[in-house]
C-alpha positions in Angstrom: 28.4 -27.1 7.6 27.2 -23.5 6.9 27.2 -23.0 3.0 29.7 -20.6 2.1 28.3 -17.4 0.7 24.5 -18.0 1.6 24.6 -17.2 5.3 27.3 -17.0 8.4 26.5 -16.1 12.1 28.8 -12.7 11.3 26.7 -12.0 8.9 23.5 -12.7 10.9 25.0 -10.8 13.8 25.6 -7.5 12.1 22.6 -7.4 10.3 22.8 -5.7 6.6 26.0 -3.9 7.4 28.1 -6.4 5.8 26.5 -7.3 3.3 27.9 -7.0 -0.5 25.2 -6.0 -3.7 24.7 -8.1 -5.7 24.5 -7.4 -9.4 22.0 -9.4 -11.7 20.6 -8.7 -15.2 18.3 -10.0 -17.6 19.2 -9.7 -21.5 16.9 -10.6 -24.1 20.1 -11.1 -27.4 22.5 -7.8 -26.8 19.9 -6.1 -25.5 19.3 -5.5 -21.4 15.9 -4.9 -20.6 16.0 -5.6 -15.9 19.4 -4.1 -14.3 19.9 -4.5 -10.7 22.2 -3.8 -8.1 20.9 -4.5 -4.4 21.6 -6.3 -1.1 19.2 -8.6 0.2 18.9 -9.7 3.6 16.1 -12.5 4.8 14.4 -14.0 8.0 12.5 -16.7 7.9 10.6 -18.7 10.9 9.9 -22.2 10.2 8.9 -25.0 12.9 10.9 -27.5 14.4 10.0 -31.0 15.9 9.7 -28.8 19.6 9.7 -25.1 18.7 10.2 -22.3 16.5 13.3 -21.2 14.8 14.1 -18.3 12.7 16.6 -18.7 9.8 18.3 -15.3 9.3 20.6 -15.5 5.7 21.8 -13.2 2.6 22.0 -12.8 -0.9 24.7 -13.9 -1.6 27.1 -12.5 -4.7 27.1 -16.0 -5.9 23.7 -15.9 -7.1 22.7 -15.8 -10.2 19.8 -15.2 -12.6 17.9 -17.8 -13.7 17.4 -17.7 -17.7 14.3 -19.7 -17.3 12.4 -17.8 -15.2 13.5 -14.6 -16.2 12.0 -12.5 -18.9 12.0 -9.2 -20.6 8.4 -10.0 -21.1 6.5 -9.0 -24.3 3.3 -11.0 -25.6 1.1 -10.2 -22.2 3.8 -12.2 -20.2 5.3 -9.4 -17.7 8.9 -8.5 -17.3 10.4 -10.8 -14.5 14.3 -10.8 -12.7 14.9 -13.9 -11.0 17.7 -15.1 -8.9 18.8 -18.3 -7.9 21.0 -19.3 -4.9 21.5 -22.0 -2.9 19.9 -25.6 -2.6 16.6 -24.0 -4.2 16.0 -21.0 -3.5 15.2 -17.9 -5.5 14.2 -14.1 -5.3 11.9 -13.1 -7.7 10.8 -9.5 -8.9 8.0 -8.7 -11.5 7.5 -5.7 -13.0 4.9 -3.8 -14.7 3.9 -0.3 -16.5 1.3 2.0 -17.1 3.6 3.4 -20.3 4.8 6.8 -17.3 6.2 4.3 -14.3 7.1 1.1 -13.9 6.8 -0.9 -10.5 7.8 -4.1 -9.1 4.2 -5.4 -9.2 4.9 -9.1 -7.4 7.8 -10.0 -4.8 8.4 -13.3 -4.7 10.5 -15.6 -2.3 10.7 -19.2 -2.6 13.0 -21.0 0.0 13.7 -24.8 0.2 13.1 -26.1 4.0 15.2 -29.3 2.9 18.9 -27.4 2.7 19.3 -28.1 6.5 22.2 -25.7 6.3 20.1 -22.8 6.3 17.1 -24.6 8.2 17.9 -26.9 10.7 15.9 -29.4 12.0 12.8 -28.6 10.2 10.3 -30.7 10.9 9.1 -30.2 7.3 10.7 -30.4 3.7 9.8 -29.1 0.2 10.2 -26.0 -1.2 7.8 -22.6 -0.1 6.7 -19.9 -2.3 5.4 -16.9 -1.0 4.3 -13.7 -2.7 3.5 -10.1 -2.0 2.0 -7.7 -4.4 2.3 -3.4 -4.9 5.3 -3.2 -2.7 6.1 0.7 -3.5 8.7 0.1 -5.6 8.8 2.1 -8.8 9.9 5.0 -11.0 9.0 6.8 -13.9 9.8 5.3 -17.0 13.9 5.8 -18.4 14.8 6.6 -14.4 16.7 4.0 -11.9 15.1 3.9 -8.5 17.3 4.2 -6.0 16.9 3.0 -2.3 20.3 2.9 -0.6 18.2 2.8 3.2 17.5 -0.8 4.3 13.8 -1.3 3.7 12.0 -4.3 4.9 9.1 -6.2 3.3 6.7 -8.2 4.8 6.4 -11.7 2.3 3.8 -14.0 3.5 5.4 -15.8 6.9 9.0 -13.8 5.7 10.6 -10.6 5.6 12.8 -8.8 3.0 15.1 -6.1 3.5 16.7 -4.4 0.8 19.5 -2.1 0.9 22.1 -0.4 -1.4 19.4 -0.7 -4.5 19.8 0.3 -7.6 17.3 -0.8 -10.4 15.8 -0.2 -13.7 12.9 -2.0 -15.6 12.2 -1.8 -19.4 15.5 -0.3 -20.1 16.0 1.7 -23.3 19.8 1.4 -23.6 22.2 -1.2 -21.2 23.5 0.8 -18.5 21.1 2.4 -15.4 19.7 6.2 -16.8 21.6 8.5 -14.4 18.6 10.0 -13.9 17.5 8.9 -10.3 13.8 8.5 -8.1 14.9 8.5 -4.6 12.8 6.2 -1.9 10.6 8.0 0.5 13.5 6.6 3.0 16.4 8.0 0.9 14.6 11.9 1.1 15.6 14.1 3.6 13.6 16.3 5.6 16.3 18.8 6.9 17.0 22.0 4.9 20.4 23.1 3.7 22.4 25.1 5.8 22.2 28.8 5.0 24.4 31.1 4.2 25.6 34.9 5.9 24.5 37.6 2.9 26.8 40.1 2.2 25.8 43.3 4.7 23.8 45.8 2.5 22.5 49.3 3.9 18.5 48.2 3.1 17.1 45.0 4.7 15.5 42.3 2.2 11.9 41.4 2.5 10.5 38.1 1.4 6.7 37.1 0.9 6.0 33.7 2.4 3.8 31.9 -0.3 0.0 31.9 0.7 -1.7 29.0 2.3 -2.6 26.3 -0.1 -6.9 26.6 0.0 -8.5 23.2 1.1 -10.1 21.0 -2.0 -13.4 20.7 -0.1 -14.9 17.3 -0.6 -14.3 15.2 -3.1 -16.3 13.9 -6.0 -17.4 10.7 -6.2 -16.2 8.7 -8.8 -17.6 5.0 -9.5 -14.4 2.5 -10.4 -14.3 -1.1 -11.3 -12.0 -4.1 -12.7 -12.8 -6.3 -15.1 -11.2 -10.0 -15.5 -10.4 -11.9 -18.4 -13.7 -13.3 -19.5 -14.7 -9.6 -19.4 -16.9 -9.6 -16.7 -16.9 -7.1 -14.0 -15.2 -9.0 -10.7 -14.6 -5.5 -8.5 -17.2 -2.5 -8.1 -16.1 0.7 -6.1 -18.1 3.9 -6.0 -16.3 6.9 -3.3 -14.7 9.9 -3.0 -11.1 9.8 -2.4 -8.7 12.2 -1.0 -5.0 12.2 0.0 -3.6 13.6 2.8 0.4 13.0 2.1 3.4 15.0 3.6 5.9 15.1 1.5 9.4 17.8 1.2 8.5 20.6 -1.0 10.8 22.1 -3.5 9.4 25.7 -3.5 9.2 25.5 -0.2 12.5 24.0 1.1 10.6 22.0 3.8 7.9 19.2 4.2 4.7 20.2 3.9 1.2 18.2 4.3 -0.6 18.6 1.6 -4.7 16.9 1.0 -5.5 16.3 -2.8 -8.7 15.2 -4.2 -8.7 12.5 -6.9 -10.8 13.6 -9.8 -12.7 10.7 -10.8 -12.7 11.8 -14.7 -8.8 11.5 -15.3 -8.6 8.9 -13.4 -7.9 5.5 -15.4 -9.0 2.1 -12.7 -7.4 -1.1 -13.9 -6.5 -4.2 -11.1 -6.8 -7.7 -10.9 -9.2 -10.1 -9.3 -7.9 -13.6 -7.3 -9.5 -16.3 -5.6 -8.0 -14.8 -2.1 -6.9 -11.4 -3.5 -8.1 -8.4 -5.5 -6.7 -5.5 -6.3 -7.5 -1.6 -7.7 -5.4 0.1 -9.5 -5.8 4.2 -9.5 -4.0 6.2 -11.7 -4.1 10.0 -12.4 -1.9 11.7 -14.0 1.7 11.1 -11.5 -0.2 9.6 -9.4 -0.8 5.8 -8.8 -2.9 4.8 -5.3 -3.2 0.7 -5.4 -5.7 -1.1 -3.2 -5.3 -4.5 -1.5 -7.9 -6.7 -0.3 -7.6 -9.9 1.0 -10.7 -13.1 1.5 -10.5 -15.7 4.3 -11.9 -18.7 2.7 -12.7 -19.8 6.3 -14.6 -17.0 7.4 -15.8 -16.0 4.3 -15.0 -12.6 5.5 -12.6 -9.7 3.4 -11.0 -6.6 4.3 -8.2 -3.7 3.1 -5.4 -5.3 3.9 -3.1 -2.8 1.7 -2.5 0.2 0.6 0.5 1.6 -1.7 0.8 5.5 -2.7 3.3 6.5 -6.3 2.7 10.7 -6.5 5.9 12.4 -8.7 3.9 15.9 -8.4 5.5 19.0 -9.6 6.4 20.5 -6.1 7.9 17.8 -4.9 11.5 17.2 -4.4 11.7 13.9 -5.2 9.5 11.2 -6.2 6.6 9.7 -3.5 6.2 6.3 -2.2 4.4 4.7 0.7 2.5 1.1 1.5 1.4 -0.3 4.5 0.3 -4.4 3.3 -0.5 -4.9 7.2 -3.8 -3.2 7.3 -7.4 -4.3 8.6 -9.9 -1.6 7.2 -13.3 -1.7 5.2 -14.1 -4.9 7.0 -17.5 -7.0 5.4 -18.6 -10.8 4.5 -18.4 -12.5 1.1 -21.1 -11.7 -0.8 -21.9 -8.6 0.1 -20.9 -4.8 -0.5 -19.2 -2.2 2.4 -20.7 1.0 3.0 -19.9 3.9 4.1 -21.5 7.4 3.7 -18.8 8.9 6.8 -16.0 10.2 6.2 -13.5 7.6 6.8 -9.9 8.6 7.3 -6.9 5.2 7.2 -3.8 5.8 8.0 -1.2 4.4 5.8 2.1 5.5 7.1 3.4 8.2 9.2 3.4 10.3 5.9 0.2 9.3 4.1 -3.4 8.5 5.1 -6.3 7.9 2.7 -9.7 10.1 3.4 -12.7 8.4 1.9 -16.5 9.9 1.3 -20.1 7.9 0.7 -18.3 4.9 0.1 -19.3 1.5 -1.5 -17.6 -1.1 -2.7 -16.9 -5.1 -3.3 -13.8 -6.6 -4.2 -15.5 -10.3 -4.2 -18.7 -12.1 -5.3 -19.9 -9.5 -7.5 -22.5 -10.5 -10.0 -24.7 -9.0 -12.9 -22.4 -5.7 -12.9 -24.3 -4.4 -9.4 -23.5 -4.0 -5.6 -24.7 -7.0 -3.5 -26.5 -5.6 -0.5 -24.3 -3.8 2.1 -22.9 -4.1 5.6 -22.4 -0.5 7.0 -19.7 0.8 8.9 -20.5 1.5 12.2 -20.1 5.5 12.1 -23.3 5.2 9.7 -25.5 3.1 12.4 -24.3 5.1 15.1 -25.4 8.4 13.2 -28.7 6.6 12.2 -29.0 6.0 15.5 -28.3 9.5 17.1 -31.9 10.9 16.0 -33.9 7.9 17.0 -32.2 8.5 20.2 -33.7 11.7 20.2 -36.9 10.9 18.5 -37.2 8.8 21.5 -36.7 11.1 24.0 -38.6 13.9 22.7 -41.9 11.3 22.3 -41.0 10.6 25.8 -40.9 14.0 27.1 -44.3 15.0 25.4 -45.8 11.9 27.1 -44.6 13.2 30.2 -46.2 16.7 29.7 -49.5 15.2 28.4 -49.8 13.1 31.6 -49.2 15.9 34.1 -51.7 18.2 32.6 -53.9 15.1 32.3 -53.1 14.9 36.4 -53.1 18.6 37.0 -56.7 19.1 35.4 -58.0 16.1 37.4 -56.9 17.8 40.7 -58.4 21.0 39.4 -61.9 19.8 39.5 -62.0 17.8 42.4 -62.3 21.2 44.6 -65.5 21.9 42.9 -69.5 19.9 43.4 -72.1 19.7 41.1 -75.6 21.8 42.9 
């Protein structure tokens, strides 16, 4: 029997189209600090005794805010909105802020495999909790984040698809702000229709704006993350250049822009966990987040996620792009990763990151210094080229010398001593 309000074959068949938005609110006394209106659709693959199946269900309108887990934060704790539903299922949004922007720092999904109405014939039981960080949901303080489009997020082995979403954290009042920040999926790249002006005797002339000057190679900055016991747990030195496509307010079209991060204007924060590390770089209205993952079995780590949040003056709407399924900057625990050559890290179709003179170590930092470096393939190839050229020149010189000596020997062979 299907649990009423949790999921149904009709809802699974039509995906997000039939789901009603759920209203959730976290309060402290009579004051509201977090408010969310959203629809959520879950897809989770699980094991049975003979195969694997995929459970698909929605956040029902019967979902309620868990008063024990939800909080407005304070005293060193972060704000949390946790919605509980069904037989032991929960969806959690953890927030953070830098004073100018707030973001969903953690997206948590808890599901109960013992619920046979959702996970029939599951070969295991109990509650499973999966977490994803830096999901790209953010907005300026005192602004509502709005995303009417369907956007999918990977959380562990599950996926969560949000739609029809409006939310705000760190609220100054009890109602969502009328100021809205649109997600990238809601931003239009279509210019408004043109209107025909009244005929005039003089043709109007317009001057195209000058092409932007390329920013050149970025300055190399030094960034670090300090853990709870005041020791450095992540080190990075690199020049960073953002390659972003966005809808320009002044040009009324989508433009591609290269922007360098300026080290002396950039603050670095983050966190270090046993199997993951995060570096957050903030420069005015730009937030760049690196997420590194460590495989404890192979002792290998890599850059698994990149997220950019920006609200530049020429942007028609705030920009957000993220990818949590990357595999860049691979190295071994106890070593740093180094690449002096320029690297282009593709993140999404509208955002890539260019790195210059990069050295980074997100795990196993000791004595506040980089460990021995493992170099990228491009650096190794660049070192190999002069070696090959030098060897070729040496071989050529040797051939010429041998030919010369043979020539001299033959020239003396036609004469006899008197």
